[in-house]
C-alpha positions as CSV (number, residue, x, y, z in Angstrom):
1,X,119.9,-9.6,6.2
2,X,121.6,-6.3,6.9
3,X,118.3,-4.4,5.8
4,X,116.3,-6.6,8.1
5,X,118.5,-5.8,11.1
6,X,118.6,-2.2,10.2
7,X,114.7,-2.1,10.0
8,X,114.4,-3.8,13.3
9,X,116.9,-1.4,14.9
10,X,115.1,1.6,13.5
11,X,111.7,0.1,14.7
12,X,113.0,-0.3,18.1
13,X,114.3,3.1,18.4
14,X,111.1,4.8,17.1
15,X,108.6,2.6,19.1
16,X,107.9,4.0,22.5
17,X,106.9,1.4,25.1
18,X,104.9,3.2,27.6
19,X,104.8,1.9,31.1
20,X,101.1,1.6,32.6
21,X,101.2,2.3,36.4
22,X,99.1,0.3,38.8
23,X,96.5,2.2,40.9
24,X,98.4,1.1,43.9
25,X,101.7,2.6,42.7
26,X,100.0,6.0,41.8
27,X,98.2,6.0,45.2
28,X,101.4,5.4,47.1
29,X,103.4,8.0,45.2
30,X,100.7,10.8,44.8
31,X,98.8,10.4,48.2
32,X,101.6,12.5,50.0
33,X,100.7,15.3,47.7
34,X,97.0,14.9,48.0
35,X,97.2,14.9,51.8
36,X,97.7,18.6,51.8
37,X,95.7,19.3,48.7
38,X,92.6,21.5,48.5
39,X,89.1,19.8,49.0
40,X,86.5,20.1,46.3
41,X,82.9,18.6,46.0
42,X,82.0,16.2,43.3
43,X,78.5,14.9,43.1
44,X,78.0,15.7,46.7
45,X,81.2,14.0,48.0
46,X,84.2,15.7,49.3
47,X,87.4,14.8,47.4
48,X,91.1,16.0,47.5
49,X,92.5,17.1,44.2
50,X,96.0,17.9,43.0
51,X,96.8,19.4,39.5
52,X,99.4,17.1,37.7
53,X,102.7,19.0,37.3
54,X,106.4,18.3,37.6
55,X,106.1,17.5,41.2
56,X,103.6,14.8,40.4
57,X,105.7,13.3,37.7
58,X,108.7,13.4,39.9
59,X,106.9,11.5,42.6
60,X,105.9,8.9,40.0
61,X,109.4,8.8,38.8
62,X,108.5,9.4,35.2
63,X,108.9,12.2,32.7
64,X,106.2,10.7,30.5
65,X,103.5,13.3,29.3
66,X,101.0,11.7,29.1
67,X,101.4,8.8,31.5
68,X,99.1,5.9,32.0
69,X,97.6,4.0,35.0
70,X,95.0,1.4,35.7
71,X,92.2,2.6,38.0
72,X,90.3,0.5,40.5
73,X,87.7,-0.4,37.6
74,X,90.7,-1.8,35.7
75,X,90.3,0.9,33.1
76,X,93.5,2.3,31.5
77,X,93.6,6.0,32.1
78,X,95.7,8.6,30.4
79,X,96.8,11.7,32.3
80,X,98.5,14.8,31.0
81,X,100.3,17.6,32.8
82,X,97.5,20.1,33.6
83,X,95.0,17.2,34.4
84,X,93.9,16.4,37.9
85,X,94.4,13.5,40.4
86,X,91.5,12.9,42.7
87,X,90.9,10.9,45.8
88,X,87.9,10.7,48.3
89,X,88.9,12.0,51.7
90,X,89.1,8.4,52.9
91,X,92.1,8.0,50.4
92,X,90.6,4.6,49.4
93,X,91.1,5.0,45.6
94,X,92.4,7.4,43.1
95,X,91.2,8.6,39.7
96,X,91.9,11.4,37.4
97,X,90.0,14.2,35.4
98,X,91.0,16.3,32.5
99,X,90.8,20.1,33.0
100,X,87.4,20.4,31.1
101,X,85.9,17.9,33.2
102,X,87.3,19.3,36.4
103,X,86.2,22.9,35.6
104,X,82.7,21.7,34.8
105,X,82.0,19.3,37.7
106,X,84.2,20.2,40.7
107,X,83.2,22.9,43.3
108,X,85.8,24.3,45.6
109,X,84.9,23.6,49.3
């Protein structure tokens, strides 16, 4: 019995339950940073972009790197420090892009 309890305790210590933020929560916390962010063009559409750094993590009240959220298409997205959070200028949704995708597809306005 002691072995089973010890194994369960060890398992609970080593497992890392990661929270998955909702799109609404991420928008609510990150939009103040995106309001003053630089504009870029993606597929002919103007978007606001902010690079994920400690300010973004602090706004989300997390230290998790990577962190996860569910976008408007109900896809679970992983975001790391150095990636980018993106919203159209209407602030109607939020998405993310890794640095390679950002460098290949976004044009500074």
